[in-house]
C-alpha positions in Angstrom: -158.0 -59.2 -21.3 -156.2 -55.9 -20.7 -158.3 -52.8 -21.3 -157.3 -50.1 -23.7 -156.2 -47.9 -20.9 -154.0 -50.6 -19.4 -152.3 -51.1 -22.7 -151.6 -47.3 -23.0 -150.5 -46.5 -19.5 -148.0 -47.9 -17.0 -149.4 -50.9 -15.0 -149.5 -50.2 -11.3 -148.2 -53.7 -10.5 -145.1 -52.9 -12.5 -144.5 -49.5 -11.0 -141.7 -49.7 -8.5 -141.9 -48.2 -5.1 -139.8 -46.9 -2.2 -140.9 -45.5 1.2 -139.3 -42.2 0.4 -140.9 -41.9 -3.1 -144.4 -40.5 -3.9 -146.6 -43.3 -5.2 -149.1 -42.8 -8.0 -152.2 -41.2 -6.6 -155.3 -39.2 -7.7 -153.1 -36.4 -9.2 -150.9 -38.8 -11.1 -153.9 -40.6 -12.5 -155.6 -37.3 -13.5 -152.5 -36.2 -15.3 -152.2 -39.4 -17.3 -156.0 -39.4 -18.0 -155.5 -35.9 -19.4 -152.7 -37.2 -21.7 -155.0 -40.0 -22.8 -157.8 -37.6 -23.5 -155.4 -35.6 -25.7 -153.7 -38.6 -27.3 -154.9 -37.9 -30.8 -153.5 -34.4 -30.6 -150.3 -35.7 -29.1 -149.8 -38.1 -31.9 -150.4 -35.5 -34.6 -148.0 -33.2 -32.7 -145.1 -35.6 -33.5 -142.9 -34.6 -30.5 -139.2 -35.5 -30.6 -138.3 -34.5 -27.0 -140.6 -35.2 -24.1 -139.7 -34.3 -20.5 -141.1 -34.8 -17.0 -140.0 -32.6 -14.2 -140.3 -34.4 -10.9 -140.7 -38.0 -12.1 -141.3 -39.7 -8.7 -142.2 -43.3 -9.3 -142.0 -43.0 -13.1 -145.7 -43.7 -13.6 -146.3 -40.5 -15.7 -143.2 -40.5 -17.9 -143.7 -44.2 -18.6 -147.4 -43.7 -19.4 -146.5 -40.8 -21.7 -144.2 -43.1 -23.7 -146.8 -45.8 -23.9 -149.5 -43.3 -24.9 -147.3 -42.1 -27.8 -146.4 -45.6 -28.6 -143.1 -47.3 -28.1 -143.1 -48.2 -31.8 -142.8 -44.6 -32.8 -139.1 -43.9 -33.4 -137.3 -40.6 -33.0 -138.9 -39.6 -29.6 -136.5 -38.9 -26.8 -137.6 -39.0 -23.1 -135.9 -37.3 -20.2 -137.0 -37.0 -16.6 -135.6 -35.2 -13.6 -136.1 -35.4 -9.8 -134.4 -34.0 -6.8 -134.8 -37.2 -4.9 -132.2 -39.9 -5.7 -134.6 -42.6 -4.6 -137.1 -41.4 -7.2 -134.5 -41.6 -9.9 -133.8 -45.2 -9.0 -137.5 -46.1 -8.8 -138.3 -44.5 -12.1 -135.5 -46.4 -13.8 -137.0 -49.7 -12.4 -140.5 -48.7 -13.6 -139.3 -47.8 -17.1 -137.3 -51.0 -17.4 -140.4 -53.1 -16.3 -142.3 -51.6 -19.2 -139.6 -51.7 -21.8 -139.3 -48.0 -22.0 -136.0 -46.0 -22.3 -135.5 -42.6 -20.9 -132.6 -40.4 -19.7 -132.9 -39.8 -15.9 -131.1 -36.9 -14.2 -130.8 -36.2 -10.5 -131.3 -32.4 -10.3 -133.5 -29.7 -8.9 -136.2 -29.0 -11.6 -133.9 -28.7 -14.6 -130.7 -27.2 -13.1 -127.8 -27.8 -15.4 -130.0 -28.5 -18.4 -130.9 -24.9 -19.3 -128.4 -24.7 -22.2 -128.7 -28.2 -23.5 -132.5 -28.3 -23.7 -133.3 -24.7 -24.4 -136.1 -24.5 -26.9 -136.1 -28.3 -27.6 -138.9 -29.8 -25.4 -142.0 -30.5 -27.4 -144.0 -32.0 -24.5 -143.4 -31.3 -20.8 -145.4 -33.0 -18.0 -145.3 -31.8 -14.4 -147.0 -32.9 -11.2 -145.4 -30.4 -9.0 -145.3 -30.1 -5.2 -148.5 -28.1 -4.9 -149.7 -28.7 -1.3 -149.7 -25.6 0.9 -147.2 -26.2 3.6 -144.8 -24.3 6.0 -142.0 -22.7 4.0 -139.3 -24.7 5.7 -140.7 -28.0 4.2 -140.1 -26.9 0.6 -137.1 -28.7 -0.9 -136.7 -31.0 2.2 -135.0 -34.3 1.6 -137.0 -37.4 0.9 -140.7 -37.8 0.1 -141.7 -34.4 1.6 -140.2 -32.7 -1.4 -142.8 -34.4 -3.6 -145.7 -32.4 -2.1 -144.4 -29.5 0.0 -145.3 -26.3 -2.0 -145.0 -23.6 0.6 -147.4 -20.7 0.8 -150.5 -21.4 -1.3 -148.5 -24.4 -2.7 -146.9 -22.0 -5.2 -143.2 -21.9 -4.3 -142.0 -24.7 -6.6 -144.7 -24.0 -9.3 -143.5 -20.4 -9.6 -140.0 -21.6 -10.1 -141.0 -24.2 -12.7 -143.0 -21.8 -15.0 -140.0 -19.7 -16.3 -138.0 -22.9 -16.7 -140.8 -24.4 -18.8 -140.9 -21.2 -20.9 -137.1 -21.5 -21.5 -137.1 -25.2 -22.4 -140.3 -25.5 -24.5 -139.9 -25.5 -28.2 -142.0 -23.2 -30.4 -144.6 -25.9 -30.7 -144.0 -27.0 -27.1 -146.9 -28.1 -24.8 -146.9 -28.1 -21.0 -149.3 -30.3 -19.0 -149.4 -29.3 -15.3 -151.3 -30.4 -12.2 -152.6 -27.6 -10.1 -154.8 -27.5 -7.0 -157.6 -24.9 -6.4 -155.5 -23.5 -3.5 -152.7 -22.7 -6.0 -155.0 -20.2 -7.8 -154.7 -21.9 -11.2 -156.4 -18.9 -13.0 -153.5 -16.7 -11.8 -151.0 -19.2 -13.0 -152.7 -19.1 -16.4 -152.5 -15.3 -16.4 -148.8 -15.5 -15.6 -148.3 -17.8 -18.6 -150.6 -15.6 -20.8 -148.2 -12.7 -20.2 -145.4 -14.9 -21.5 -147.4 -15.6 -24.6 -149.2 -18.9 -23.7 -152.7 -19.9 -24.2 -154.2 -22.5 -21.9 -157.1 -24.7 -21.2 -158.3 -27.1 -18.6 -158.1 -30.7 -19.9 -159.5 -32.3 -16.7 -161.0 -31.0 -13.5 -161.4 -33.6 -10.8 -162.6 -33.3 -7.2 -161.8 -35.6 -4.4 -162.8 -35.5 -0.7 -159.7 -33.5 0.1 -158.9 -31.4 -3.0 -160.0 -30.2 -6.4 -157.4 -30.8 -9.1 -157.0 -29.1 -12.5 -154.9 -30.5 -15.3 -154.0 -27.5 -17.4 -152.4 -27.5 -20.9 -150.3 -24.6 -22.0 -149.1 -23.8 -25.5 -147.5 -20.8 -27.2 -150.0 -18.5 -28.8 -148.3 -16.6 -31.6 -151.3 -14.5 -32.3 -150.8 -12.6 -29.1 -147.7 -10.7 -28.2 -146.8 -9.7 -24.6 -147.6 -6.0 -25.4 -151.1 -6.9 -26.5 -152.0 -8.6 -23.2 -153.8 -5.7 -21.6 -155.7 -5.8 -18.3 -159.0 -6.0 -20.2 -157.8 -8.9 -22.3 -156.7 -10.7 -19.2 -160.1 -10.2 -17.6 -161.7 -11.7 -20.7 -159.3 -14.6 -20.7 -159.9 -15.3 -17.0 -163.6 -15.5 -17.6 -163.2 -17.9 -20.5 -160.9 -20.1 -18.5 -163.1 -20.3 -15.4 -166.1 -21.0 -17.7 -164.4 -24.3 -18.7 -164.4 -25.8 -15.2 -168.0 -27.0 -15.0 -167.9 -28.0 -18.6 -164.9 -30.3 -18.1 -166.4 -31.6 -14.8 -169.5 -32.6 -16.7 -167.4 -34.2 -19.4 -165.6 -36.3 -16.8 -168.9 -37.2 -15.2 -170.5 -38.4 -18.5 -167.4 -40.0 -19.9 -165.8 -41.5 -16.8 -165.4 -44.9 -18.4 -164.3 -43.6 -21.8 -160.7 -43.4 -23.1 -159.3 -41.7 -26.2 
């Protein structure tokens, strides 16, 4: 009998593949686990537009649709990727799970700025975050799925203002970051744009430490009110979450929302 998680996420055996497309891995699974952990809030959020930037194999956008429930009407899904093979593979993965989404071949969200401005209620991003030589960023093929340039931040820093532009007033952003990306500094950047944040999942592997961070607009704080002192306090509260969420994962590793 299929487990609860299998019923609510894309099945690996149905996820299409291509030798030039990034396959679901630890970061993909951590992002989907974060969405599962936040499922009750997502359902109460009642999103009407969900978007993935950098869809790769389609595992995450398909899982998001399954987590929200295919029976829920009125939810539109859109996914982008710079790799044409990824767009093709994502379509196959979606079709295999009976999920419909609009797929667009583009760099991040180029050409969608006007159409989607202020409309995206849920955005999921597993960006190219691996520190690499700068000349690998934006390369053709599978390299584009992980090459992040200096500190792995080149693409992340381009995505953040796009997310701010596309997210609705109630929009949520779920993003994968690596310790080398300096996630606390990413959160401070978003704080200056008026976003609160929290770590949903922190997961360590032999090679990396991943953080799945959720951002949402904080209307109680204006940009002018974000002083250096408040940022210091915010940073402390953010970093304090890391061991707590590590412990939560350790004691609930077999639990699902």
